[in-house]
C-alpha positions in Angstrom: 0.1 0.1 -0.1 1.2 3.5 -0.9 2.2 5.9 1.9 -0.7 8.2 3.4 0.0 11.7 2.3 -0.9 14.3 4.5 -1.4 18.3 4.1 -1.3 20.6 6.9 -2.9 24.1 6.8 -2.4 26.1 10.3 -1.8 29.8 10.8 0.4 29.1 14.1 3.6 27.9 13.1 4.3 26.3 16.4 1.0 24.2 15.9 1.7 23.4 12.6 5.1 21.9 13.5 4.1 19.8 16.3 1.1 18.2 14.2 3.6 17.7 11.9 6.0 15.8 14.3 3.0 13.7 15.8 2.0 12.6 12.3 5.5 11.4 11.4 6.2 9.8 14.6 3.0 7.2 13.7 4.9 5.2 11.5 6.8 5.2 7.9 3.7 4.7 6.2 2.7 8.4 7.0 4.0 10.8 4.7 3.6 15.2 5.1 3.7 16.3 1.6 2.5 20.0 2.0 2.3 22.6 5.0 0.7 25.9 4.5 -0.1 28.8 7.1 -3.5 29.6 5.4 -6.2 27.7 3.3 -6.3 30.6 0.5 -2.5 30.3 -0.1 -3.1 26.5 -0.3 -6.3 26.4 -2.7 -4.5 28.6 -5.1 -1.4 26.2 -5.1 -3.5 23.3 -5.5 -5.5 24.6 -8.3 -2.9 25.7 -10.1 -0.7 22.5 -10.0 -3.0 19.7 -8.6 -1.7 16.6 -6.6 -2.8 13.6 -4.7 -3.0 13.5 -0.8 -5.2 11.4 1.6 -5.6 13.8 4.6 -6.1 17.1 5.1 -5.4 18.4 8.7 -6.6 22.0 9.2 -7.5 24.7 11.4 -11.2 26.2 11.4 -10.3 29.9 12.1 -7.4 31.3 9.8 -7.3 34.6 7.9 -7.9 35.1 4.5 -9.9 31.6 3.9 -11.1 29.4 7.3 -10.8 25.6 7.4 -14.2 24.8 6.5 -14.2 26.9 3.3 -11.2 25.4 2.3 -12.7 21.8 2.5 -15.8 22.7 0.8 -13.8 23.8 -2.0 -11.3 21.2 -2.3 -14.0 18.9 -2.3 -15.3 20.1 -5.5 -12.3 18.6 -7.5 -10.8 15.7 -5.2 -11.5 13.1 -2.4 -9.8 12.9 0.7 -10.5 12.8 4.6 -10.0 15.6 6.8 -9.7 16.3 10.6 -10.6 19.7 11.9 -8.4 21.3 14.5 -10.4 24.6 16.6 -9.6 26.5 19.8 -13.3 26.6 20.3 -15.8 24.1 21.7 -18.6 24.9 19.9 -21.1 22.5 18.6 -22.2 24.8 15.7 -18.6 24.3 14.2 -18.6 20.7 14.9 -21.9 20.3 12.5 -20.3 22.3 10.0 -17.3 20.5 9.9 -18.9 17.1 9.6 -21.3 18.6 7.0 -18.1 19.7 5.3 -16.8 16.2 5.0 -14.4 16.1 8.2 -13.6 12.8 9.9 -13.0 14.2 13.1 -12.9 17.1 15.3 -10.3 18.0 17.8 -10.0 21.0 20.1 -6.8 23.1 21.1 -4.4 22.0 22.8 -4.0 19.0 21.2 -3.7 15.7 23.2 -0.9 13.7 21.8 -2.4 10.2 22.7 -6.0 11.3 21.3 -4.3 12.7 18.2 -2.4 9.8 17.5 -5.5 7.2 18.2 -7.8 9.6 15.7 -5.0 9.3 13.0 -4.9 5.4 13.6 -9.0 5.5 12.8 -8.4 7.6 9.9 -5.6 5.3 8.6 -8.2 2.2 8.5 -10.6 4.4 6.8 -8.2 5.5 4.1 -7.1 1.9 3.6 -10.5 0.6 3.1 -11.2 3.4 0.8 -8.1 2.5 -1.3 -9.0 -1.2 -1.6 -12.6 -0.7 -2.4 -11.3 1.9 -5.1 -9.0 -0.8 -6.4 -11.4 -3.7 -6.6 -13.7 -1.2 -8.4 -11.3 -0.2 -10.8 -10.3 -3.8 -11.4 -14.0 -4.6 -12.3 -14.2 -1.2 -14.5 -10.7 -2.2 -16.3 -11.8 -5.8 -16.8 -15.3 -4.9 -18.4 -13.6 -2.4 -20.5 -10.7 -4.8 -21.6 -13.7 -7.6 -22.4 -15.5 -4.7 -24.4 -12.3 -3.5 -26.0 -11.9 -7.3 -26.8 -15.2 -7.6 -28.6 -14.6 -4.4 -30.8 -11.1 -5.6 -31.9 -12.8 -9.1 -32.7 -15.6 -7.5 -34.7 -13.2 -4.9 -36.2 -10.8 -8.0 -37.4 -14.1 -9.7 -38.7 -14.9 -6.7 -40.9 -11.6 -6.7 -42.4 -11.1 -10.5 -43.3 -14.7 -11.2 -44.4 -15.7 -10.3 -47.9 -18.0 -9.2 -48.6 -19.5 -8.4 -45.1 -22.4 -6.2 -44.1 -22.3 -5.3 -40.5 -25.6 -3.1 -39.4 -24.8 -0.1 -37.2 -26.3 -1.7 -34.2 -23.8 -4.2 -34.1 -21.0 -1.7 -33.7 -22.8 0.4 -31.2 -23.9 -2.5 -29.2 -20.4 -3.2 -28.1 -19.5 0.5 -27.3 -18.7 2.0 -30.5 -20.2 5.7 -30.5 -21.9 7.5 -33.3 -18.9 9.9 -34.1 -16.5 9.9 -37.0 -14.0 7.3 -38.1 -10.9 7.0 -40.4 -9.8 3.6 -41.7 -6.1 2.9 -42.7 -4.4 0.5 -44.4 -0.6 0.2 -43.7 1.8 -2.1 -46.0 5.1 -2.9 -44.6 7.5 -3.0 -47.6 11.0 -4.8 -47.7 10.2 -7.5 -45.3 12.3 -10.0 -44.4 11.8 -13.3 -42.5 13.7 -12.2 -39.6 10.9 -11.0 -37.6 11.3 -7.3 -38.5 7.5 -7.0 -39.3 7.0 -7.8 -35.7 9.0 -4.7 -34.7 7.3 -2.7 -37.5 3.9 -3.3 -36.1 5.3 -2.9 -32.3 6.6 0.8 -33.3 3.3 1.7 -35.0 1.4 0.3 -32.1 3.5 2.3 -29.6 3.1 5.6 -31.5 -0.4 5.1 -31.9 -1.1 4.4 -28.4 0.7 7.6 -27.5 -1.0 10.0 -29.9 -4.5 8.5 -29.4 -4.1 9.2 -25.8 -2.7 12.7 -26.4 -5.3 13.6 -29.4 -8.1 12.1 -27.5 -8.7 9.4 -30.1 -9.9 5.7 -30.2 -7.9 3.2 -32.1 -8.4 -0.5 -33.1 -5.6 -2.7 -35.2 -5.7 -6.1 -36.5 -3.5 -7.4 -39.1 -4.2 -7.9 -42.9 -2.5 -9.9 -45.4 0.9 -10.1 -47.1 2.6 -8.0 -44.3 -0.1 -5.4 -43.8 -2.3 -4.3 -40.9 -5.5 -2.1 -40.8 -6.1 0.8 -38.1 -9.4 2.3 -37.4 -9.2 5.8 -35.5 -12.2 7.4 -34.2 -13.2 10.2 -31.8 -14.0 10.0 -28.3 -16.5 12.6 -28.7 -18.1 13.9 -31.9 -16.1 17.0 -33.0 -14.9 18.8 -36.3 -13.7 16.1 -38.9 -10.9 18.1 -40.2 -9.2 17.6 -36.8 -9.4 14.1 -36.8 -8.2 14.1 -40.2 -5.2 16.5 -39.5 -4.2 14.6 -36.3 -4.4 11.4 -38.2 -2.0 12.5 -40.9 0.6 13.9 -38.3 0.2 10.7 -36.4 1.0 8.6 -39.4 3.7 10.7 -40.7 5.8 10.0 -37.0 5.0 6.5 -37.5 6.7 6.7 -40.8 9.8 8.4 -39.9 10.5 6.1 -36.8 9.8 3.2 -39.0 12.5 3.9 -41.4 14.8 4.9 -38.8 14.8 1.9 -36.6 14.0 -0.8 -39.1 15.5 0.3 -42.6 12.0 -0.5 -43.8 9.2 1.6 -45.7 5.8 2.2 -45.3 2.8 2.7 -47.6 -0.2 3.9 -46.1 -3.7 4.3 -47.4 -6.5 6.6 -45.4 -9.8 6.9 -45.8 -12.0 10.4 -45.3 -13.6 10.6 -42.0 -17.2 8.8 -42.0 -19.7 7.5 -39.7 -20.1 3.9 -39.0 -22.6 3.0 -41.7 -20.0 4.0 -44.3 -17.2 2.3 -43.3 -17.9 -0.7 -45.6 -17.7 1.7 -48.5 -14.3 3.2 -47.1 -12.9 -0.4 -47.0 -14.0 -1.3 -50.5 -12.1 1.9 -51.7 -9.2 1.5 -50.0 -9.1 -2.3 -51.4 -9.5 -1.0 -54.8 -6.6 1.5 -54.9 -3.9 -0.8 -52.8 -2.1 -1.2 -56.3 -1.3 2.2 -56.8 1.5 1.8 -54.4 3.4 0.5 -57.8 3.5 4.1 -59.0 5.3 5.0 -55.8 8.8 3.8 -54.1 10.1 4.2 -50.3 7.6 6.0 -47.8 4.3 7.2 -49.0 1.0 8.4 -47.4 -2.4 9.0 -49.5 -5.9 9.4 -48.8 -8.7 8.2 -51.0 -9.9 11.5 -51.7 -6.2 12.1 -53.0 -6.1 9.3 -55.5 -9.7 10.3 -56.7 -8.4 13.7 -57.3 -5.5 12.2 -59.4 -7.8 10.1 -61.3 -9.9 12.8 -62.4 -6.8 14.5 -63.8 -5.7 11.8 -65.8 -6.5 11.4 -69.4 -8.6 8.2 -70.9 -6.3 5.5 -71.3 -5.0 4.4 -74.8 -2.7 1.7 -74.8 0.8 2.6 -76.6 2.0 1.1 -79.9 5.3 0.5 -78.4 4.3 -1.6 -75.3 2.0 -3.6 -77.5 4.5 -4.4 -80.1 7.0 -5.6 -77.3 4.3 -7.8 -76.0 3.5 -9.4 -79.6 7.4 -10.2 -79.7 7.6 -11.6 -76.4 4.7 -13.9 -77.6 6.4 -14.8 -80.7 9.8 -15.7 -78.5 7.6 -17.9 -76.4 6.1 -19.8 -79.3 9.5 -20.9 -80.4 10.7 -21.2 -76.3 13.5 -18.7 -77.1 14.4 -18.2 -73.3 17.0 -15.4 -73.6 15.1 -13.8 -76.3 12.2 -13.5 -73.8 14.1 -12.0 -71.0 15.8 -9.4 -73.5 12.2 -8.0 -74.2 10.8 -8.3 -70.8 13.5 -5.7 -69.9 12.5 -3.4 -72.7 8.8 -4.1 -71.6 9.3 -2.8 -67.9 11.4 0.2 -69.2 8.3 1.2 -70.9 6.0 0.1 -68.2 7.6 2.3 -65.7 6.3 5.6 -67.7 2.7 4.4 -66.8 0.8 7.7 -66.4 -1.8 6.0 -63.9 -2.3 2.9 -62.2 -5.1 2.1 -64.8 -2.7 2.4 -67.5 -0.2 0.1 -65.4 -2.5 -2.5 -64.8 -3.9 -2.6 -68.4 -0.4 -3.0 -69.8 0.2 -5.9 -67.3 -2.9 -7.6 -68.2 -2.6 -7.6 -71.5 1.0 -9.1 -71.5 -0.2 -12.0 -69.0 -3.4 -12.3 -71.6 -1.3 -12.5 -74.6 1.3 -15.1 -72.9 -1.7 -17.3 -72.0 -3.1 -17.4 -75.3 0.3 -17.9 -77.3 1.4 -20.7 -74.9 -1.9 -22.7 -74.1 -3.6 -22.8 -77.3 -3.2 -26.2 -79.0 -1.5 -27.3 -75.8 -2.6 -29.1 -72.3 -0.5 -26.4 -70.7 -3.5 -24.8 -68.8 -3.8 -28.5 -66.8 -0.6 -27.9 -65.1 -0.4 -24.4 -63.6 -3.3 -21.8 -62.8 -1.5 -19.1 -65.1 -4.9 -17.1 -65.7 -5.6 -16.5 -62.0 -2.2 -15.9 -60.9 -1.3 -13.6 -63.9 -4.3 -11.2 -63.2 -3.5 -10.7 -59.6 0.1 -9.4 -59.9 -0.5 -5.8 -59.7 -2.8 -6.2 -56.5 -0.1 -8.4 -54.7 3.1 -6.7 -55.5 4.6 -3.9 -53.4 6.8 -2.1 -55.9 7.4 -2.1 -59.6 10.6 -3.9 -58.9 8.8 -6.8 -57.3 6.2 -6.6 -59.9 9.1 -7.1 -62.5 10.5 -10.2 -60.6 7.1 -11.8 -60.2 6.1 -11.6 -64.1 9.7 -12.9 -65.0 9.4 -15.5 -62.5 6.0 -16.7 -64.1 6.9 -16.4 -67.7 10.1 -18.5 -66.9 7.9 -20.9 -65.1 5.8 -20.9 -68.6 8.7 -22.0 -70.4 10.0 -24.5 -68.0 6.4 -26.1 -68.5 6.7 -26.0 -72.3 10.3 -27.5 -72.1 9.0 -30.4 -70.0 6.1 -30.9 -72.5 8.5 -31.1 -75.4 10.9 -33.3 -73.5 8.2 -36.0 -72.6 7.2 -36.0 -76.3 9.7 -38.7 -78.4 10.6 -37.9 -82.1 10.4 -35.0 -84.5 7.1 -32.9 -84.1 7.1 -32.8 -87.8 7.3 -36.5 -88.2 4.4 -36.8 -85.4 2.2 -34.6 -87.0 2.5 -36.2 -90.5 1.6 -39.7 -88.6 -1.5 -38.1 -87.1 -2.5 -36.3 -90.3 -2.3 -39.9 -92.4 -4.3 -41.4 -89.5 -7.1 -38.8 -89.9 -7.3 -38.0 -93.3 -11.1 -38.8 -93.1 -11.7 -36.2 -90.2 -12.3 -32.4 -90.5 -8.6 -31.8 -89.8 -7.6 -28.4 -88.3 -4.1 -27.1 -87.9 -5.0 -26.1 -84.4 -5.9 -30.1 -83.8 -2.8 -31.2 -85.1 -0.6 -28.7 -83.2 -2.2 -29.6 -80.1 -1.5 -33.2 -80.5 2.4 -32.4 -80.9 2.6 -29.8 -78.3 3.4 -26.8 -80.2 2.0 -23.4 -80.8 -0.1 -23.7 -84.2 1.9 -20.5 -85.8 5.2 -22.3 -84.8 4.4 -25.6 -86.2 3.4 -24.1 -89.4 6.6 -22.5 -89.7 9.2 -25.8 -88.7 6.7 -27.8 -91.1 7.4 -25.6 -94.0 11.1 -25.3 -93.1 11.5 -29.0 -93.0 9.3 -30.2 -95.8 9.2 -27.3 -98.2 5.3 -27.5 -98.2 2.8 -26.0 -96.2 0.4 -28.2 -93.7 -2.7 -27.7 -95.8 -0.8 -28.8 -99.0 0.5 -31.7 -97.4 -2.8 -32.8 -96.2 -4.5 -32.0 -99.7 -2.0 -34.1 -101.1 -1.9 -37.0 -98.9 -6.0 -37.1 -99.1 -6.0 -37.3 -102.7 -3.0 -39.8 -102.9 -5.5 -42.1 -100.6 -8.4 -41.1 -103.0 -6.5 -42.4 -105.8 -5.5 -45.9 -104.0 -9.3 -46.1 -103.6 -10.4 -45.7 -107.0 -8.1 -48.2 -108.1 -8.4 -50.6 -105.5 -12.0 -50.6 -104.6 -15.5 -50.5 -106.3 -16.5 -47.4 -104.1 -18.6 -44.7 -105.8 -16.8 -41.4 -106.0 -19.0 -39.7 -103.2 -18.0 -42.7 -100.7 -14.5 -42.3 -101.3 -14.8 -38.3 -101.2 -16.1 -38.7 -97.7 -13.6 -41.3 -96.6 -10.8 -38.8 -97.5 -12.5 -35.9 -95.8 -14.6 -34.2 -98.4 -18.3 -33.6 -97.9 -18.5 -31.8 -101.2 -18.4 -34.4 -104.0 -17.9 -31.6 -106.7 -15.1 -29.6 -104.7 -13.6 -33.1 -104.4 -13.8 -33.8 -108.0 -12.3 -30.5 -109.2 -9.6 -30.9 -107.0 -8.5 -34.4 -108.0 -8.6 -33.2 -111.7 -6.4 -30.3 -110.7 -3.9 -32.6 -109.4 -4.2 -35.8 -111.8 -6.0 -34.1 -114.9 -8.7 -36.4 -114.9 -12.1 -36.4 -112.9 -12.5 -39.4 -110.3 -14.8 -41.1 -112.4 -12.7 -40.7 -115.7 -9.5 -41.7 -113.7 -11.5 -44.8 -112.6 -12.7 -45.8 -116.0 -9.0 -45.0 -117.6 -7.4 -47.3 -114.9 -9.9 -50.2 -115.6 -9.0 -50.0 -119.3 -5.4 -49.9 -118.5 -6.1 -53.1 -116.5 -7.8 -54.9 -119.1 -4.7 -54.1 -121.7 -2.4 -55.6 -119.7 
């Protein structure tokens, strides 16, 4: 238990000093903290610099301000016990002293033993009061802690569950008042696995606690995904929103500077405008939609949703540049030919141009164009989409990257995985793809053959397959298909009694007239004439 702190006020120096000696002789738990010669001086001193005390011992009759008036004035701002001393045995004085809150009433001259006995009684009363206060404050603190824990739990639910619509009543039922709030998303960059994220959060937590207390703000915090956390700042009482915004920006700038100084990390912060509880969901959606704007900035930055909206208004309508589109097409072509070095060289050019993006919308559009073109160029005609979920991964890069440098690494790694997957597919297929393509064609001459079907069977991009086929054979894929069909038709005309339309169907032609015209172009005879001519020649042999 803390010492019992005593203040003595008496206009007679000898009596004041005597009281101080008696109090000090009662034990180490007693401590005289102040002595004054009149009530007015002590009251003015206390009002200028308030301090805690347990017991006031004061004379009733003093110049400038008597003891009973002093007790009455002090009771307006603090609680304490009081012993009144007087040279008059007057029942009226006694009644007034008790009414004003005095614990006891002593007459001069003071009897030492009686005074010490009264001090002992007051001590027990003070100790009991302190114990009751401790118990009450403990219950109050437990209740407040429970309520705060519920608030943090609801705030975490609000952040992590999407979509979520928490009615205003659910917030107010656990202690959120109807005031203004600001939602903040903080993303720590340059994260490493050595535990510095925890230190970064601790720094922010400490500054928030100090500033929130100083500026009369409530705050709640919960972790987000990908080395980030969310903060909710709120007024303890309804006030002007601009005060909250100014305080918040000042608070966050302090956090940012301290974080950089202590951890060599940077922090990117997005702040919503000040709104009521019913609009918090809208502010969360806004911040989530604007997260990728950090790709346009490096180092420490703090932006508000209002600033971003103003920047968007000032941006011209986005039009993809011919320069970056040309690079994307070249990357796609190099991928078709599995030219890994060429792809990586083109990616350097691509990101050089990408960094010139004037807005986040332009940057996102260019990244999506690249990813879509890569997907289209590599999976058409192959089964690569069954191995890696390229589409979903590629289209989320701008949302998950914290900087352009990280974005470049992610896309480069992603495209290299595409190339590796293509290389694995080719290694799994034995033999020359042109030879395999020819075999498939010969086995399916009766079907409706499309180049995409052949390319898929040999695990090549259609364009690239046509190129290497022409390079190796000297003829196009379509010319080869036509030649092999007509050769087979010729064999069937010689070796079977099938009618012309039946032979046409067996070599993949549903239009007999077209088949006949094509056959004559290659062999100088219509199929029927060729069949008749062949029979005559057989008879003459």
